[in-house]
N, C-alpha and C positions, 0 to 999 in steps of 0.2 A: 418853140416855147414862146409864150407871150411875154411882153415887157413887164407886165404886172407880176407874173410868176417869177421872173429873174430877180426883180427887186425884193420880193418876199424872201427868196432864198438867201439873198445877200444879207438882209436884216437878221434872218434866223441864224445864218452862219456867224454873223457878227456877234450875236448874243452868245452863241456857243463858244466862240473864241475868247470872249471876255471871261466866261465862267472858267474855261480851261486855264486861262492866264492867272486868274485869281487863285485857283486851286494850286497851280505850280508855285506861285509866289508864297502862298501859305505854307506849302510843304517845304520850300526852301528856307523859310523863316524858322520852321520847327527844327530842320536839320542844322541850320546855323546856330540856333540857340543851344542845341545839344552839343555841338562841337565846342562852342565857347564856354559851356557850363562845366566841361570835364575838369578843368583846373580847380573850380570851386567845389565840385562834388568830392574831389580827392584832396582837398586842401590840407587835411590832417592825416593823409595816408600816402603811401608810395604809389606812384602812378601804375595803372594796370600795364602788364607787358614788360615790366622791368625785372631783370634777372641779375643776380650776382654770380658770375660763372654759370654753372648749371643749376643754381638754386633760384627758384621762382619766389620773389618777394613782393611782386606787384599786388596792389590792392590791400596790403597789410599795413597796420600801424607800425611805427618805428619799433616799439617794444616787441610786438609779435614777430616782426621780421628778424630782429636780433636773436630771438629765441630759436627761430628756424635755422638761421645761419650758424649759430653756435652749436646746435645739435649736429648739423652736417659736418662742421669742422671737427667736433669731438669724434665722430665716427671715422673721419679721415685719419685722424691722429692715432686712434686706437688700433686701426688696421695696419698702420705703419707703411713702410715702403717695401713692396714685394719685388725681389730681385731674382731673376733667373740667370744663373751662371754655371757653365760646365754641366748643363743638364739638371742641376739641382736648384730648388726653389728655397730661398731664405727670406725671412722677414727682418728688416732693419727698423729699429725704433726711430721715429722722427725726432723724439727728444733724445739726443745723443747720450747724455749722462744718465746713469742709473741711480744717481743721488740727486736730490733737489738742489743742484748747483746753481749759483747765480753768475757763473762765468762761462758756461757752455751754451751757445745758442742752438735752438732746434734747426733742423734742416729746412723747415719752412715755418713761417710765423704769420698767420693771417690776423690782420688788425680789424677785428669785427666792428669796433666803434667807427673808425674812419670809413670802412667799406659801407656800412649802413648809412653813414652821412652822405656818401656819394650817391647812393640809391635814392635817398630822401630828396636830395637837391635836384635830381633830374625832373624837369617839368615844374620846378618850384623856384629856382634860383634867379630867374631873369624876369623880364617884363611880360605883360599879359600875352601878347601875340607870340613871342618866342616860346613861352611856357606851353601855350596851346599847341603850337606846332610840334614840340617835343612830345607832348602827351599823346597826340594821335599817331605820331611816328612809332611810339612804343606799343600802342594798342594794335596797330596794323602789322608792323614788321618785327616786333619785339626789340627790346634794347638790352643787350648783354653788356654789363659793366664788369671790368676786371677788378676783382677785390684788391684792396690795398694789402700788400704783403711784403715781407722781408725775407730774402733768401740769397745766399752767396754761393755761386757755382763752385768756387774754390773750396769752400767748406764741405759741400756735398761730394766733390771729387776726392778730397782727402779722406772723407769717411768711407767712400767706396773703395779707394785704394788700400786703406787701412784694413778692410775686411776681406777684399778679394784680390788685391794687387801684389801679393808677395813675390810673384814671379815676373812681374811687368818689367820691361826694359824700355826706358824712355828714348825717343829719337834724339839725335844730335845733329844740328845744322852744320853745313859746311861753313868754314870761317877763315879769315885771314890770319896768318901768323907772320911775325916779323923777327928775324934773327940775322945778325951780322950785316945789317943795312939793307937787306932785301926781303921781299915778300914771297910767300908761298901760300898754298891753299890746303887746309886740312879737310879731307873728304867727309861728306855727310855719312851718318849711320842711321839706318832705319830702326824704329822701335818695334817691339813685340809685346803684345799683351791685350788686355781688354780695351775696347773702344768706349770711352766714358762720355765724351761730349754730347753725342746724339742722345744717349740714354738720360743724361742729366737734363737736357732741354725737354725731353719727353716727360720726365717726372714733374718738372716745374709747370709744364703746360697742363698736365692733369690736375696738379694741386691748385692751379689758378682757377680751374673749373670747380673746385671744392669736391674733387673726386679722389678716392684712394688710388695711389699711383702704383703701376706695375711696369717694370722695365726689364729688358733683356740685355745682358752684357755679352757681346760677341767678341771673340778673339780675332786678331788679324795683325797685319803689318801696318805700323803707323809711319808713313813716309816722313822724311825730314822736309821742312818747309823751304829750305834753301839748299841748292845743290852745288857741287864742285864746279860744274861748267858755268853756272851763273856767277859765282864769286870770281872765277878766273878772269872774267871780262873787266874787272875793276883793278887788277894788279897794276897795270900801267899808270892809271890815274893815281892810285895810292902812292906809287913810287915817286911820281912827280911832286906830290905834296911834301913828302919827306925830303926830297932832294933840295928843297928850298932852305935847307939847314935849320938853324934854330929859329924859334918864334918868340916874339915878345908878348908877355901877358900883362895887360894894363889892369891893375887892381885898384878900383876907387878907394881913396882914403888909406892907401897902403903902398908899399914899395912895388915897383914894377918887377915882375918875374920873368924868367927866361925858360922856355920850354924846349928841351933838346930834341933832336931828331929821333932818338931812341924812344923817349917817352911818347912822342906823337905817333910814331910808327906802331907802337904797341897798343895805342888807343884807337886805331882805325879798324873798322870792320864793315861788313855789308849787312844791311837790314832793310825791312820794309818801312816806308814812310806812311803818313796818314792816308795817302791815296792808294796804299798797298802796292807801291812801286819800289823795286829794289834800288837802293842808293848807297853811296859811300858815306859813312858817318863816323864821328867820334862817339863811342858808346860809354855809358856810365860804368858798366861792368868792367871794361878794359882800362878805364882811366881811374879806377877806384883808389889806387895809391895816391895819385895826384889830387883827387877830390878830397880824400881824407886829410891830406897835408894842407890844402887850402882852407878847409873847414876849421882846422885847428888854428890857422893863422888869422882867419877873418872873423869867425863867429864869436859874437859877444851877446849873451842873452840879455834882453831888455828886462829891467826891473822896475815895476811900478812902485810908487811910494806905498808903503804898508804902515798900518797903524795898529796900536794896541790900547787897551784900556788900563790906565794906572790910577788908582785912588779915585775912580769915578770920572776921570778926565781922559780925553783921547790924546795920545802922544804918538808922534811919528817914530818908528823904530827902524825904518829902512828907506833911505832916499831913493828916488827914481833915477834910473840910468838908461841912457839911450842904448839900443842894441843894434847889432849888425848880423846879417845872415847871408851866407854864400848861397846864391840861387843856382843850384846844379843844373836844372832843366834849361833855364834861360842862358846860362853860360855855354852849355853844350850846343844850343841853337846858334849862339854867336860863333863858336868854333866852326860849325858846319857851314855857316854862311860866309864868314870872313876868310877862313883858311882854305876851305875846299872850293866853294862856289866862286868867290871873288879873288881867290889866289893871293890874299894879302899875307903879310908877315907879322901883323899885330892883331891879337884877339883881345876882346874886352870881357873881363869877368863881371858878372852882374852881382851887385851887393844890395840887398834890401835893408833899408834903415827902419828900425822899429822904434817908434816914439812912445815913451811911457807917460803915465800921468805925471804932470810936472812936479818936480820935487818942491817947487815953490808953493804948490797948492797946500794950504794948511787944512787941518781937519775942520776948523771953523768955516773956512771958505767953501769947503765941500759940503757943509751942512751936516757933519757927523757930530751930533751933540748929545744923543740919548739912545737908550735901548728901545728898539722898535718891537722885537718879538724874539721868541726862542723856539727851537725845535729839538726834540729829545727822543732817543731810542735806546734800548738795552741790547747788548750783544753778549749777555751772560751765556756761558757754555761754548763760546767760540774757540776753535783750536788756535794754536800759537800763530801760524802763518796768517790766518784771517785777522787776528788781532794786530799783527804787524802791518798788514795792508791798510787797516782802518787808521792806524797811527800815521802811516805814510800819507794817506789822504788828508789827514788833519794838518800835516806839515805843508802840503801843497796848497791847501785852501785858506789857511789862516792868514788874515790880513788883506785878502783880496777886496778890491773896491769895484762895485758895479755902478757905473755912471748913470745919471738920469736918462731914460729912454733907451738904455742899452739892453740887449738881449743876452742873457747868461746861459752858456752851455756847460753843463756839469762834466760831460765827457771830455770836452776840449780842455777844461781846467785841470782834469786829472791825467790827461794824455801826456806822453805815450804810456800806455798801460803795459809796461815791459820791465824786466829786471833792471835795465839800465836807469830806470826812473825810480828805483827803490822798492818795487813790488816783489813779493815772493810767490812762488807757485803753490798751488793747493792740489792735493791728489783727488782726481775725479775718476769714477768708475765708468768706463766705456766698454760695452760688450762684456768680455771676460777679463779685461785688463784694467790696471790702475795707471792712469796717465797724469803727469803733472801739468796743470794749466795755470797761467798767471792771472791774478786779479780777484781772487776770492775775497769777499767782504765789501766790495764797492757798492753792492746794492743796499748795504746798511747805510752807506753814505747817501745814496740816492733817496732812500726812504726818509732819512733825517732831514735832508734838504727839502723834500716835498712838504714835510710837516712845518718846517720853518717858513716856507713860502706861503702856505695856507694861513698860518698864524699872523703873517705880515700883511696879508691881503693883496698879494701880488698876482698879476695875470699869469696863469699856468699855460704855457705855449705847447708843451709836449710832456706827456707822462704816460707810462705803460705800467700796468700791474704785473706781478709775476704770474706765470702760468699755473703755479701751484702755491698753496698756502705755506708760508715759512714761519716757524715758531718765533724767530727773532723779532718779527714785526707785529706780533699780536700779544695782547689786545692793543688797539682795536683792529678788527679785520677790515680790509678794504682801503687802508690808508698807506699802502706801500708803493714804491716806485722802483722798477728794475732798470738797470742801465747796462749797456754792453758797447764796446767800441767796434764800429762807429754808430750803430743803432741797435736798440732804441736809446735815445738820449733823454735827459730831463732838462727842460729849458723853461726859463721864466723871463719876464721883462720887468725892469725897474720903472714903474710908472709914478714914482714919487718925484717931487720937484728937486730933490737933493740926492746926493750919492748915498749908497748903502755900503757899510763896512761889514764884512763877514768875519766873525771870530769863531774859531773852532777849537774844541778841547775834548779830552777824555777824562772822565771822573769815575774811577772804579770800572764798572761794567757799562757805563753810560756814555753815549756819544752825544755831545751837546753843541748845537750851532746857535749863534746869536747874530742878529742884524742890528747895527747901530746906524742912526741917521737922524732925521727930524720928522716927528709925527705930524700928520696932516689931518687928523680927526676922523679918518676912515674907521669903520667898525666891521669886524668879521663875525659872521654867524655860521657855525658848522653844526649840521644835524648829526645825531648819533648814527653811526653806520649800522645798517640792517643786513643780516645774513639770512638768505633764503635759498630755496631749491637745493637742499643738501644732497650730495651724491656720495655713495660709499665706494671705497677703493676695491680694486680687483684682488685676487688671491696673492699671497706673498710670492716674491720672486727669489729663487735661490741660485747663486752664482758659484760655480766650482772654481777653486783656486788652490795653487800650491803654496800660497803665502801662510796658510794655517796648517797645523797638524791634521792628518786625515781624520775626518769625522767631526772635527771641532767646528762650531758655528759662531759667527760674529755678526750681530745686527748692525747694518749700516744706516738704515732709515726706518723710522716709525711710520706707520700708515697715517695718512691725513685725509680727512673728508674733503670733497670738492664742494662747490656751491657758488652762489653769486652774492655780491655785496654792493650796497649803494649808499651814498651820502650826498648831501647838497652843501655847496660852498657858496656863500653869499657875501659880497662886499658892499657896504653902504657908505657912499661918499657923496657929499654935496647934495644930499636929498635923493640921489639916484641909487638904485640897487641893481647890481650885476650878479647873476646867479649862474652856477655851473654844477651839473650833476655828474659825479664820478661813479661810473658803473664798472665793477670788476668781476670777472668770471674766472674761477679757479677749478682746475681739473683735479679729480681725486688722485692721490699718490699711494701706490702700493708699498707694503713693507718689503724691504730688501735685506737679504742675508748673504754673507759669504760663508761657504762651506768648504772645509779642507778636503782635498782630493789628490789622487796621484796624478802625475804628469800625463799618463795615458788617458785618464778619465777627463782631464781638462781639455786635452786635444780632441777627444771624441765629442765633447760638449760643444766646442767651438766649431767643429765640422758639421754639426747637426743643422 
């Protein structure tokens, strides 16, 4: 080949290479632009490829995604929990109570608002490059987000045991016994009955995917977790601890106590530590008598200064007092470390000091000078125990002070929700039985507190509507708040510059809450709640019972339509407007009747 020919080909090839390079660069620019454009294209939608459980919500607007999710959740709840046991298939209601109770939690509660918020935030919540990376990851690989939910395995197990576990025998672990100065081992006993834990985890796993759950309960022997041979290895060490005779108990701000060998010996046992290793420990269950005694000697409840309104002026009616609380867990940890591991003869009890709002703080210095706002609801038609619980809540809440910047938890303020704290049980229908449960009426308190917070212009940190419409809280629809210990809670933050004084009272059938403080010029605007997407209830449910004469009927629940409600809450302060939209979805509620029947008919109905 001549030199001229080779030079021509080099030039030609050079021109072709430049064209190719230009084409590739142009193509790369187009691809890069497409990649970078995705977050902008879907700026007001959920990123493609995003799923909540097994529900595809990618590419949807927030409103449409919520409709899709709620529809699937409704289907899941309507189909209930399918349980196969002893060859028979039964359907358990996810909503345990057959009355629209505000004290019985469902077996699973999907928080649609928070779940959708998590889906919306994916690919939108961070900087440009991270959002772009998340967006394409979802498009290529899918992004499955676990919905926000509330479920308690103990509640589910109790519900299953209540329906299927009449013949279950629980296992008993081997354990130390101490008599006449020496230790012996009580042998373990295996349990017999249905195996619940795996079935419960399966149900929750299916529910988290927003799928109707089906589980099978199988019978078998449930072995004890701790055996006689394992416990026997600790006898010598336990004896050595007790042989050190009596122990001194150092109690801060109290007299020094003496723990005798008998008390200590009876408190020792073998259990798993956090690393799941068997160790010799002092247990709360075995030292319960000592713990109760120390609690009675040490515990003093802290009392914040409380105030009341007299003749338009704020007056202190309860001075603050410092409190003390015996810390059981920390003290037992000291026992185990000092008396067992370090072989000492002195153990230190842990006492927490609880400081109240200073009694020297006057109402004026706290900024409690005028009425800020009022919240009001009616509980007309409430049964006696519900009225009692509302009055008990009034007692617990009246005079509380929320300091500036403080977050207020209503459940914490009302806890413990037990008979020991003044609450009475309310009868709740579960399955075919009437069961007393404590705390009826507290959602009346939650709803009143919600309306007070709205009228005060406070930031709402946590609020959940009821699953079903409740006549006590309407009108207006959509402005209720449900609470249950420990969740859902109702929480607000005091963003005023001064403290807020809560005054609570009952007037006739009305529950009234007031906040006193110092106004700061903020303005509250509430739109009128709108009700839409009305749904009709299913056919009436009839429950056979021996509590009524045969054939007699008693209506427990009127039917309620379902639907959705929405309103907007705006707070205007210092020229700035903060708005929040509260969306509530309510399921339809069927009419429920009790029907008198014979014991045989009731038994057959329960077995069906």
